Backbone as XML, in Angstrom:
<?xml version="1.0"?>
<chain id="A" units="angstrom">
  <residue number="1" name="MET">
    <atom name="N" x="16.158" y="-12.696" z="7.589"/>
    <atom name="CA" x="14.953" y="-11.963" z="7.265"/>
    <atom name="C" x="15.110" y="-10.514" z="7.710"/>
  </residue>
  <residue number="2" name="ILE">
    <atom name="N" x="14.366" y="-9.654" z="7.098"/>
    <atom name="CA" x="14.473" y="-8.227" z="7.353"/>
    <atom name="C" x="14.109" y="-7.879" z="8.794"/>
  </residue>
  <residue number="3" name="PHE">
    <atom name="N" x="13.046" y="-8.511" z="9.337"/>
    <atom name="CA" x="12.621" y="-8.198" z="10.699"/>
    <atom name="C" x="13.717" y="-8.503" z="11.720"/>
  </residue>
  <residue number="4" name="GLU">
    <atom name="N" x="14.527" y="-9.505" z="11.439"/>
    <atom name="CA" x="15.612" y="-9.823" z="12.366"/>
    <atom name="C" x="16.708" y="-8.766" z="12.313"/>
  </residue>
  <residue number="5" name="LYS">
    <atom name="N" x="16.928" y="-8.201" z="11.130"/>
    <atom name="CA" x="17.945" y="-7.159" z="10.986"/>
    <atom name="C" x="17.458" y="-5.811" z="11.503"/>
  </residue>
  <residue number="6" name="PHE">
    <atom name="N" x="16.151" y="-5.582" z="11.394"/>
    <atom name="CA" x="15.558" y="-4.307" z="11.805"/>
    <atom name="C" x="14.361" y="-4.588" z="12.721"/>
  </residue>
  <residue number="7" name="PRO">
    <atom name="N" x="14.609" y="-4.972" z="13.966"/>
    <atom name="CA" x="13.525" y="-5.382" z="14.864"/>
    <atom name="C" x="12.474" y="-4.300" z="15.102"/>
  </residue>
  <residue number="8" name="GLU">
    <atom name="N" x="12.818" y="-3.044" z="14.913"/>
    <atom name="CA" x="11.843" y="-1.977" z="15.128"/>
    <atom name="C" x="10.690" y="-2.052" z="14.118"/>
  </residue>
  <residue number="9" name="LEU">
    <atom name="N" x="10.896" y="-2.745" z="12.996"/>
    <atom name="CA" x="9.827" y="-2.900" z="12.015"/>
    <atom name="C" x="8.667" y="-3.726" z="12.564"/>
  </residue>
  <residue number="10" name="LYS">
    <atom name="N" x="8.952" y="-4.577" z="13.543"/>
    <atom name="CA" x="7.899" y="-5.399" z="14.137"/>
    <atom name="C" x="6.855" y="-4.548" z="14.852"/>
  </residue>
  <residue number="11" name="THR">
    <atom name="N" x="7.204" y="-3.322" z="15.181"/>
    <atom name="CA" x="6.262" y="-2.453" z="15.895"/>
    <atom name="C" x="5.257" y="-1.791" z="14.950"/>
  </residue>
  <residue number="12" name="LEU">
    <atom name="N" x="5.481" y="-1.890" z="13.650"/>
    <atom name="CA" x="4.559" y="-1.289" z="12.689"/>
    <atom name="C" x="3.248" y="-2.068" z="12.654"/>
  </residue>
  <residue number="13" name="ASP">
    <atom name="N" x="2.143" y="-1.341" z="12.564"/>
    <atom name="CA" x="0.863" y="-2.012" z="12.365"/>
    <atom name="C" x="0.730" y="-2.356" z="10.879"/>
  </residue>
  <residue number="14" name="ASN">
    <atom name="N" x="-0.349" y="-3.009" z="10.502"/>
    <atom name="CA" x="-0.520" y="-3.435" z="9.112"/>
    <atom name="C" x="-0.479" y="-2.266" z="8.140"/>
  </residue>
  <residue number="15" name="GLU">
    <atom name="N" x="-1.109" y="-1.161" z="8.516"/>
    <atom name="CA" x="-1.104" y="0.002" z="7.629"/>
    <atom name="C" x="0.318" y="0.521" z="7.433"/>
  </residue>
  <residue number="16" name="GLY">
    <atom name="N" x="1.078" y="0.582" z="8.513"/>
    <atom name="CA" x="2.461" y="1.030" z="8.415"/>
    <atom name="C" x="3.299" y="0.102" z="7.557"/>
  </residue>
  <residue number="17" name="ARG">
    <atom name="N" x="3.073" y="-1.199" z="7.674"/>
    <atom name="CA" x="3.811" y="-2.170" z="6.853"/>
    <atom name="C" x="3.460" y="-2.009" z="5.377"/>
  </residue>
  <residue number="18" name="LEU">
    <atom name="N" x="2.180" y="-1.770" z="5.089"/>
    <atom name="CA" x="1.792" y="-1.570" z="3.692"/>
    <atom name="C" x="2.386" y="-0.285" z="3.126"/>
  </residue>
  <residue number="19" name="ILE">
    <atom name="N" x="2.419" y="0.755" z="3.941"/>
    <atom name="CA" x="3.039" y="2.006" z="3.494"/>
    <atom name="C" x="4.519" y="1.787" z="3.233"/>
  </residue>
  <residue number="20" name="LEU">
    <atom name="N" x="5.194" y="1.096" z="4.143"/>
    <atom name="CA" x="6.613" y="0.795" z="3.964"/>
    <atom name="C" x="6.831" y="-0.042" z="2.705"/>
  </residue>
  <residue number="21" name="ALA">
    <atom name="N" x="5.987" y="-1.057" z="2.506"/>
    <atom name="CA" x="6.110" y="-1.915" z="1.325"/>
    <atom name="C" x="5.957" y="-1.087" z="0.053"/>
  </residue>
  <residue number="22" name="ARG">
    <atom name="N" x="4.974" y="-0.194" z="0.056"/>
    <atom name="CA" x="4.740" y="0.646" z="-1.126"/>
    <atom name="C" x="5.948" y="1.557" z="-1.396"/>
  </residue>
  <residue number="23" name="GLU">
    <atom name="N" x="6.479" y="2.158" z="-0.343"/>
    <atom name="CA" x="7.631" y="3.042" z="-0.518"/>
    <atom name="C" x="8.844" y="2.265" z="-1.032"/>
  </residue>
  <residue number="24" name="LEU">
    <atom name="N" x="9.065" y="1.082" z="-0.481"/>
    <atom name="CA" x="10.179" y="0.267" z="-0.937"/>
    <atom name="C" x="9.997" y="-0.163" z="-2.393"/>
  </residue>
  <residue number="25" name="CYS">
    <atom name="N" x="8.772" y="-0.551" z="-2.737"/>
    <atom name="CA" x="8.495" y="-0.955" z="-4.119"/>
    <atom name="C" x="8.658" y="0.213" z="-5.079"/>
  </residue>
  <residue number="26" name="ASP">
    <atom name="N" x="8.141" y="1.371" z="-4.695"/>
    <atom name="CA" x="8.282" y="2.554" z="-5.548"/>
    <atom name="C" x="9.747" y="2.876" z="-5.789"/>
  </residue>
  <residue number="27" name="GLN">
    <atom name="N" x="10.553" y="2.796" z="-4.729"/>
    <atom name="CA" x="11.973" y="3.084" z="-4.870"/>
    <atom name="C" x="12.653" y="2.047" z="-5.758"/>
  </residue>
  <residue number="28" name="ALA">
    <atom name="N" x="12.305" y="0.783" z="-5.565"/>
    <atom name="CA" x="12.901" y="-0.285" z="-6.374"/>
    <atom name="C" x="12.506" y="-0.136" z="-7.840"/>
  </residue>
  <residue number="29" name="ILE">
    <atom name="N" x="11.232" y="0.183" z="-8.090"/>
    <atom name="CA" x="10.768" y="0.359" z="-9.463"/>
    <atom name="C" x="11.492" y="1.526" z="-10.117"/>
  </residue>
  <residue number="30" name="ALA">
    <atom name="N" x="11.648" y="2.622" z="-9.391"/>
    <atom name="CA" x="12.345" y="3.786" z="-9.944"/>
    <atom name="C" x="13.786" y="3.430" z="-10.280"/>
  </residue>
  <residue number="31" name="GLU">
    <atom name="N" x="14.413" y="2.652" z="-9.417"/>
    <atom name="CA" x="15.798" y="2.249" z="-9.657"/>
    <atom name="C" x="15.889" y="1.319" z="-10.862"/>
  </residue>
  <residue number="32" name="VAL">
    <atom name="N" x="14.968" y="0.365" z="-10.917"/>
    <atom name="CA" x="14.950" y="-0.576" z="-12.038"/>
    <atom name="C" x="14.656" y="0.158" z="-13.338"/>
  </residue>
  <residue number="33" name="ALA">
    <atom name="N" x="13.723" y="1.084" z="-13.281"/>
    <atom name="CA" x="13.337" y="1.820" z="-14.482"/>
    <atom name="C" x="14.476" y="2.670" z="-15.025"/>
  </residue>
  <residue number="34" name="SER">
    <atom name="N" x="15.412" y="3.027" z="-14.170"/>
    <atom name="CA" x="16.522" y="3.853" z="-14.624"/>
    <atom name="C" x="17.543" y="3.057" z="-15.434"/>
  </residue>
  <residue number="35" name="HIS">
    <atom name="N" x="17.445" y="1.745" z="-15.414"/>
    <atom name="CA" x="18.349" y="0.916" z="-16.207"/>
    <atom name="C" x="17.794" y="0.795" z="-17.621"/>
  </residue>
  <residue number="36" name="GLU">
    <atom name="N" x="18.567" y="1.205" z="-18.585"/>
    <atom name="CA" x="18.104" y="1.216" z="-19.961"/>
    <atom name="C" x="17.846" y="-0.176" z="-20.510"/>
  </residue>
  <residue number="37" name="SER">
    <atom name="N" x="18.399" y="-1.216" z="-19.879"/>
    <atom name="CA" x="18.246" y="-2.567" z="-20.410"/>
    <atom name="C" x="16.846" y="-3.140" z="-20.204"/>
  </residue>
  <residue number="38" name="LEU">
    <atom name="N" x="16.038" y="-2.517" z="-19.347"/>
    <atom name="CA" x="14.683" y="-3.007" z="-19.125"/>
    <atom name="C" x="13.715" y="-2.352" z="-20.105"/>
  </residue>
  <residue number="39" name="SER">
    <atom name="N" x="12.873" y="-3.173" z="-20.682"/>
    <atom name="CA" x="11.881" y="-2.651" z="-21.617"/>
    <atom name="C" x="10.703" y="-2.060" z="-20.852"/>
  </residue>
  <residue number="40" name="GLY">
    <atom name="N" x="9.921" y="-1.289" z="-21.528"/>
    <atom name="CA" x="8.706" y="-0.751" z="-20.941"/>
    <atom name="C" x="7.774" y="-1.868" z="-20.513"/>
  </residue>
  <residue number="41" name="GLU">
    <atom name="N" x="7.759" y="-2.957" z="-21.292"/>
    <atom name="CA" x="6.919" y="-4.108" z="-20.953"/>
    <atom name="C" x="7.360" y="-4.734" z="-19.638"/>
  </residue>
  <residue number="42" name="ALA">
    <atom name="N" x="8.674" y="-4.868" z="-19.423"/>
    <atom name="CA" x="9.182" y="-5.445" z="-18.177"/>
    <atom name="C" x="8.815" y="-4.571" z="-16.993"/>
  </residue>
  <residue number="43" name="ILE">
    <atom name="N" x="8.923" y="-3.282" z="-17.164"/>
    <atom name="CA" x="8.566" y="-2.352" z="-16.084"/>
    <atom name="C" x="7.081" y="-2.453" z="-15.769"/>
  </residue>
  <residue number="44" name="THR">
    <atom name="N" x="6.246" y="-2.572" z="-16.804"/>
    <atom name="CA" x="4.803" y="-2.721" z="-16.604"/>
    <atom name="C" x="4.490" y="-3.990" z="-15.819"/>
  </residue>
  <residue number="45" name="ILE">
    <atom name="N" x="5.154" y="-5.086" z="-16.150"/>
    <atom name="CA" x="4.940" y="-6.354" z="-15.440"/>
    <atom name="C" x="5.327" y="-6.202" z="-13.974"/>
  </residue>
  <residue number="46" name="ILE">
    <atom name="N" x="6.454" y="-5.573" z="-13.718"/>
    <atom name="CA" x="6.907" y="-5.360" z="-12.337"/>
    <atom name="C" x="5.874" y="-4.529" z="-11.578"/>
  </residue>
  <residue number="47" name="GLU">
    <atom name="N" x="5.399" y="-3.457" z="-12.185"/>
    <atom name="CA" x="4.414" y="-2.599" z="-11.527"/>
    <atom name="C" x="3.116" y="-3.349" z="-11.253"/>
  </residue>
  <residue number="48" name="GLU">
    <atom name="N" x="2.683" y="-4.208" z="-12.195"/>
    <atom name="CA" x="1.462" y="-4.998" z="-11.987"/>
    <atom name="C" x="1.635" y="-5.968" z="-10.824"/>
  </residue>
  <residue number="49" name="ARG">
    <atom name="N" x="2.803" y="-6.587" z="-10.729"/>
    <atom name="CA" x="3.042" y="-7.544" z="-9.645"/>
    <atom name="C" x="3.109" y="-6.846" z="-8.295"/>
  </residue>
  <residue number="50" name="VAL">
    <atom name="N" x="3.685" y="-5.667" z="-8.255"/>
    <atom name="CA" x="3.727" y="-4.901" z="-7.008"/>
    <atom name="C" x="2.308" y="-4.520" z="-6.599"/>
  </residue>
  <residue number="51" name="ALA">
    <atom name="N" x="1.515" y="-4.061" z="-7.551"/>
    <atom name="CA" x="0.131" y="-3.678" z="-7.249"/>
    <atom name="C" x="-0.659" y="-4.878" z="-6.735"/>
  </residue>
  <residue number="52" name="ALA">
    <atom name="N" x="-0.454" y="-6.048" z="-7.337"/>
    <atom name="CA" x="-1.154" y="-7.260" z="-6.883"/>
    <atom name="C" x="-0.739" y="-7.608" z="-5.457"/>
  </residue>
  <residue number="53" name="PHE">
    <atom name="N" x="0.552" y="-7.479" z="-5.174"/>
    <atom name="CA" x="1.020" y="-7.759" z="-3.819"/>
    <atom name="C" x="0.412" y="-6.786" z="-2.813"/>
  </residue>
  <residue number="54" name="LEU">
    <atom name="N" x="0.354" y="-5.524" z="-3.171"/>
    <atom name="CA" x="-0.183" y="-4.529" z="-2.251"/>
    <atom name="C" x="-1.675" y="-4.732" z="-2.001"/>
  </residue>
  <residue number="55" name="ARG">
    <atom name="N" x="-2.381" y="-5.266" z="-3.008"/>
    <atom name="CA" x="-3.801" y="-5.577" z="-2.806"/>
    <atom name="C" x="-3.973" y="-6.756" z="-1.848"/>
  </residue>
  <residue number="56" name="ASP">
    <atom name="N" x="-3.040" y="-7.721" z="-1.912"/>
    <atom name="CA" x="-3.137" y="-8.918" z="-1.067"/>
    <atom name="C" x="-1.735" y="-9.354" z="-0.646"/>
  </residue>
  <residue number="57" name="PRO">
    <atom name="N" x="-1.167" y="-8.713" z="0.376"/>
    <atom name="CA" x="0.205" y="-9.021" z="0.794"/>
    <atom name="C" x="0.419" y="-10.474" z="1.214"/>
  </residue>
  <residue number="58" name="ASN">
    <atom name="N" x="-0.637" y="-11.154" z="1.616"/>
    <atom name="CA" x="-0.491" y="-12.554" z="2.024"/>
    <atom name="C" x="-0.443" y="-13.510" z="0.847"/>
  </residue>
  <residue number="59" name="SER">
    <atom name="N" x="-0.602" y="-13.004" z="-0.364"/>
    <atom name="CA" x="-0.621" y="-13.868" z="-1.536"/>
    <atom name="C" x="0.783" y="-14.302" z="-1.964"/>
  </residue>
  <residue number="60" name="GLY">
    <atom name="N" x="1.783" y="-13.602" z="-1.493"/>
    <atom name="CA" x="3.144" y="-13.922" z="-1.902"/>
    <atom name="C" x="3.858" y="-14.832" z="-0.924"/>
  </residue>
  <residue number="61" name="ILE">
    <atom name="N" x="5.084" y="-15.180" z="-1.282"/>
    <atom name="CA" x="5.937" y="-15.963" z="-0.396"/>
    <atom name="C" x="7.255" y="-15.219" z="-0.229"/>
  </residue>
  <residue number="62" name="SER">
    <atom name="N" x="7.975" y="-15.570" z="0.803"/>
    <atom name="CA" x="9.250" y="-14.913" z="1.057"/>
    <atom name="C" x="10.310" y="-15.400" z="0.067"/>
  </residue>
  <residue number="63" name="TRP">
    <atom name="N" x="11.357" y="-14.638" z="-0.058"/>
    <atom name="CA" x="12.480" y="-15.016" z="-0.908"/>
    <atom name="C" x="13.058" y="-16.355" z="-0.442"/>
  </residue>
  <residue number="64" name="GLU">
    <atom name="N" x="13.115" y="-16.549" z="0.863"/>
    <atom name="CA" x="13.641" y="-17.795" z="1.413"/>
    <atom name="C" x="12.790" y="-18.980" z="0.983"/>
  </residue>
  <residue number="65" name="GLU">
    <atom name="N" x="11.460" y="-18.813" z="1.008"/>
    <atom name="CA" x="10.571" y="-19.891" z="0.577"/>
    <atom name="C" x="10.745" y="-20.193" z="-0.906"/>
  </residue>
  <residue number="66" name="LEU">
    <atom name="N" x="10.900" y="-19.148" z="-1.712"/>
    <atom name="CA" x="11.112" y="-19.346" z="-3.137"/>
    <atom name="C" x="12.399" y="-20.108" z="-3.384"/>
  </residue>
  <residue number="67" name="LYS">
    <atom name="N" x="13.453" y="-19.759" z="-2.657"/>
    <atom name="CA" x="14.730" y="-20.469" z="-2.822"/>
    <atom name="C" x="14.601" y="-21.924" z="-2.429"/>
  </residue>
  <residue number="68" name="LYS">
    <atom name="N" x="13.779" y="-22.227" z="-1.417"/>
    <atom name="CA" x="13.570" y="-23.620" z="-1.004"/>
    <atom name="C" x="12.860" y="-24.398" z="-2.120"/>
  </residue>
  <residue number="69" name="GLN">
    <atom name="N" x="11.937" y="-23.727" z="-2.804"/>
    <atom name="CA" x="11.187" y="-24.385" z="-3.889"/>
    <atom name="C" x="12.055" y="-24.606" z="-5.114"/>
  </residue>
  <residue number="70" name="ARG">
    <atom name="N" x="13.036" y="-23.730" z="-5.319"/>
    <atom name="CA" x="13.881" y="-23.800" z="-6.511"/>
    <atom name="C" x="15.351" y="-23.696" z="-6.126"/>
  </residue>
  <residue number="71" name="PRO">
    <atom name="N" x="15.863" y="-24.677" z="-5.405"/>
    <atom name="CA" x="17.239" y="-24.577" z="-4.902"/>
    <atom name="C" x="18.292" y="-24.516" z="-6.007"/>
  </residue>
  <residue number="72" name="ASP">
    <atom name="N" x="18.003" y="-25.083" z="-7.166"/>
    <atom name="CA" x="18.975" y="-25.066" z="-8.255"/>
    <atom name="C" x="19.073" y="-23.712" z="-8.948"/>
  </residue>
  <residue number="73" name="GLU">
    <atom name="N" x="18.119" y="-22.818" z="-8.678"/>
    <atom name="CA" x="18.113" y="-21.501" z="-9.299"/>
    <atom name="C" x="18.494" y="-20.383" z="-8.343"/>
  </residue>
  <residue number="74" name="GLY">
    <atom name="N" x="18.732" y="-20.732" z="-7.063"/>
    <atom name="CA" x="18.942" y="-19.698" z="-6.070"/>
    <atom name="C" x="20.361" y="-19.422" z="-5.812"/>
  </residue>
</chain>
């Protein structure tokens, strides 16, 4: 998990974590958007999912949990 690799992140309060999440998402979206193989529709879906997560960060699950649910796809 990220917190184990970067223990200083544990010192962030909720607002700091949300700011970090937003910055990371913005950077990821910009990187993804630079790939010509993604359609505008795919980028819109990604942006909507990021916005939903930022509205309710507890609504999601970790990558590790997703892999446990779908071990044949991970």
